[in-house]
N, C-alpha and C positions, 0 to 999 in steps of 0.2 A: 828336327823331329820332335813331336810332342810326346814326352815320356817323363816319368819320375826320375829324379836324380838325387842320390844320397842314400842314407840309411834310414833308421827309424826316427820317429819324433814323438814327443810327449804332448798329447792334447789335454789341456787343462779344462776345468769346469766351464770357463768362458767359451772356449772353442766347442766343447761338447754341446752347450746350449744352442749354438748356431746350427750345428749339424742336426740337432733334434728338430729345430724349426724347419730345416730343409727336408726333413723326412729321411735322412740318411743314417741316423744314429743306430737304429736296430741292426742294420747290416754291419756297420763298423764295430759295434759291440761284439758281434759274433766273430769278427776277424781279429780284433785287437786283444791286447793283454792288459787286464786291469792293474793299475798301479795304486797301491794304498799308501805308500810312504816313500820318503827319501832317506837314504842312509849314507852318510859320508864319514870315513874313518881315515886316520893316518896309517902309514905303513906299519906302525907298531900296534895298531888296533885302537888308539884313542879315538873316541867318538867326537866328531866335529858337527855333524848334522843328523838330526833325528826328527823328522816332521811327518805327521800322519794327517792325511786329509780329513779323516773322521773327527779329529779334534776341532775342526772348524765347523763342520756340519755332518751329522751321522751318515748321510747318503752320498757324500762327496768322494770322488776318486779321480785320478787321472787315467788316461788311456794311452798305452804305448801302441803306436801304429806303424806298420811298415808303410813307407811312402807310396808303394804301389797300391796298397789298399785305399788310402785316402785319395790318391790321384784317380783311381778307377771309379770311386764313388762320386767324386765331384764331376768328373767328365761324363759319367753316365747320367747324373742328374741334370747336367746342362743340356745334353742331347735329348733327354726325355722332355725337357721344357721347350724344345724346339730350336735350340741354338744351332747355328751353322758353324762347323769347325773347319778352319782352313789351316792345314799343316805346312811345314817347310815354307813359312812365310815370315821372314825376318823384317820387321818394320824398321826403317832407317830414318825416314823424314815424315813430316806432316805439313800440309798446306791448308789454308783456309778455303772453304767453298761456301759462299753465302754465309749462313749462320752456323755451318757445320765444319767438319774436318775430313780431309782426304788423307789416307795413309799410303805411303810409298814404300815398297819393300826393296830388298837388296837387288832384285832383278829389274827394278824400275817400274814394276806393275803398280797400278793405282787401285785402291780399295776404298769404297765409300761413294758419296759422302755419308758421314755419320753425325747424328745429333749429339752423341756423347762418346768419348773415348776414355776407357779406364786402363791405366797403365799399371800392370801388375807383373812385371818381368824380373822381379827379384833384386837381390843385393847388387848385382852387377848390371843394373838397368842400363840399357842402351839409349833410353829416351829421357833419362833424368836431366840431361843437359837442356831440355826445353824450358826449364825454369832456372833462371840464373841465381836464385837464392838458395839453392841446395848446397849441402856440405857433405862430403864423404871422405873417409879415410879407412885404410885397411889396418886391422889389428896386427901387431907383430907376432901374435900367437895364433895357432890353428889347430887342426886335429886330423888324425887318420881314423876313418870309420870302416868297420867290417861287419857284415851281417852274417852271424853264425847260426847254425841250426840248434834249436833248443833240444837238448838230449836228456835233461833232468830238470827237477823243480828247484834247483839251487837258487836261482835268481827271481823266481816268481813273486809278483806283487810288489817289487821294490826297485826303484832306480837307485843303484848303489855306485859309490865312487870310492877310490882309494887315492890318497894324496901322499906325496913325498916332497915336502916343501911346497913351493909354488911352481917349480919347474917340471915336475912329473905328476901326471894324473892319469888314471885309467878308470873308465866308467862302463856300466852295463845297464842297458835298458831293454827289458822284455818288449818285443815289438810285434807280436802276433804273426799273422799270416798275410802274405801278399794277396792271396785269393783263395777261394774254396779249393780244397784238395791239396794245398801246399803245406809244407811243414811249418810249425811255429818257429820263431826266430828270437835271437837276442842280439841287439846291436851293441858292438864294442867300440868305444872311442878312446883314443890315446892322444893326450895333449903334447904338442911340440911347437917350437918356434917355427914361424912360417918359412924362414930361410934355412931351416935344418932338414927340410923334407928330402932333398937330394942326398945329403950326407947320410941320413938314416937308410935310404935305399942302397947307397953305395956300400954301407957296412954289412949289408946282407940281412935277409929275413931271419936267419937263425939267431943272429946277435940281438935283433929286436925282440924276438920271441923270448929269449932268455931274460931280457930286461923286463918285459911285461909280466912274465910269470914270476919273476923275482919280486916284483912289486905286489902282485896279487896272485898267489899260488892257486886260489880257488878258480882262477880263470883258465887254467891249463886246458880244460876240455873245450873251451871256446877258441882260444888262441891257436891250439894245435890244428884247427880246421883250415887255417890260412895256408895256402900252398904257394902264393905269389903276391907280391905287393900290388900287382895289377888287379887283384880282387878287392883291394882297399880303395876307398874314396878319400881323396885329400880335400879337406874343406877349409877354405880361407874364410875369415869372418870380417865383416865390415861394420863400421859405425857411421850412420848417415842421418841427416835430418833435413826437413823441408817444411818451412812454415811461411805461408800456408801451403798445403799439399795439393794445390790445384793451380792451373794456369789462369792468370788474371784476365786474359783476353779471349782465349779459346776454350771450348767445352772439354777440357782434358783434366782428369783427376788421377792422382797416384794413390795406391794403397799397398799395404804389406811392406815387404822389404824394399821395394822400389822407393817408398816414401820414408821409411824409418828402420833401416837395417840396424841390428845390434848384436852384441855378443850373445851366445846361447846360454849364458850362465843361469838365467832365470827361466829358461825354457818357454819363452813367450812368443817367439816369432810367428809360428803358424796360427796361434790363437789370436794375436792382434790382427793378423790379416783377415781371419774369419769375421771378427767383430767389425773391422773396417767395412767389409763387404755388406754385412747386415745393416749397419748404421747408414751407409750410403744409400742402400735400397730404400730404407724408411724415409730418409731425407728427400729423395727424389719423389717418393709417393706423396709426401706431405706438402712440398714447396710449390709455389706458383711458377717457378722458373728454374732452369738449371743453375743460374748464378745464385739464386736464393738457396737452392739445395746445397751447393758447394759451401756457402757460408755457414749454413746450419751444420753441415757435416764437420767442418773444421772446428766449430764451437763444441760439438759433442766429443770429438776425438782428441783435442789438443791436450787436455789434462791427463787422460789415460796413457797416451803415447809418451808424453813427456816424462811421466813418472818412471815408466819401464826403461826408457832410453837412459835416463840419468842413473837409475838403480843398476842397470847392467854395466854402464860405464864405470861406476864406482866399485862394483863388486868384482869385476874381472881380474884386476891386479892381485887380489887376495888368493886367486886360484890358478891363474895363468899369467906369469910374468917372471922377470929376472929379479924382482924385489923380494928376495928370499926372507928378508927381515919381517915381512908381513905374515909369514906362516906361523911364527910363535904366538902372537896375540890371537890369530885365527884359531889355532889348535887349542889354546888354553881357555879362551873366553867365549867363543861362539856358542858352543853347546851349553855352557853355563848360563849365558844370557837368554838362550831360548827356553830355559826353565822358568823365567820370569813371565807371568801370565800375559801382561800387555805386550811384551816384546814377541812372545811366541805367537800371539794372535796376529800381530802385524806381519810376521814372517809367513804365516799361513795364508793371510789375505793376499800377500804378494805372490805366493805360489799359485793360488787359485786364479790369479789374473784379474783381480777386481780393484786393485789400488789405483787411486787417482792423485794422491798426494800423501805426504807424510802422515797426515791425520785424517785423511778422507778415503772413502772407497765407494764403489758402485755395486748395485746388485748384479748377479749373473744375468747376462743378456739373454733374451729369448722369450718364447711363448710360455704360457703357464704349464710347463711340463715339469718333469722331475727335477731339473736343474734349478729353475727359478723358484720352485716351491721349496727346495732344500735351502736355498740361500735366504729366502724370506723367513722361513722358520727359524733360521739362525739369527735373524735380526739385523742383517747387513743391508 
């Protein structure tokens, strides 16, 4: 079934610029929750992270979105553009048909032929095997997500996290409304080892609630809304790469998590997917052939994706791992280093989604709207 899965997500300026270009931003701004800063603290209250988008460019911010809101906007936009949507159609195989591709689903039905196939079926992609040069591994850590009703302004404007070493973390993301007329939400996420999911459930909801509220007493009003673990989403995380991210013989290209899944520590998954789609569209419009478009697409995306894949891979153990010795330098040094102007700027550029290398960044993608203007004014 075609439906959103998961809790809230944070759309960065890069992703917002693509939504602006698609004409979907006004509606999503009305549904989402504006995020102005990130705040991370230890259990004792020591500040670890304190980053404000406005320090990069005055008009910058992130947008906390309920997945249902983003899903509905993108699906509605596709249908308005004339796309034919086929549901309950799990593609399992592909075959060549002349210069195109035929898709074969789980019931052996054929679809096509198609001149171009875009594979965007997420981190657990069932078609990634079509290119033998892909690599994928599951992270040993994961998270439980719960979407709570927003009942006060306690978490407004901030993605906040509380850490207890590297083994325990709870976070709160204002996530807006799934649709008009629905209540505003806050997404709660709890870090845990992937293999500990069943033991947490077996220990009982009350035990987990006590642990969560003990780590973050301010979350009691959110955590108390959970009546069953069945209301929570268990999210496994994957690290994958694919270079190049297209088939060398067939007109098949991969984007989003299907091509480059990563840990959510930098909050870039949805944003990279949106930029992938926009860049691919431009390359197809500009190139003389699909093969040329694929090559141009790879050249445009490789640096951007590689930076965030490596940065996420490097950053994750400092927040989710059994390497507890990493928490001391993180807690003592990260906030202090972020006060150094150059370091802070690089951290903010990474947050905004525009880094392409340690010393390089790109402008916010998109048409000359508020997002690209803001980044140009900032000189990036």
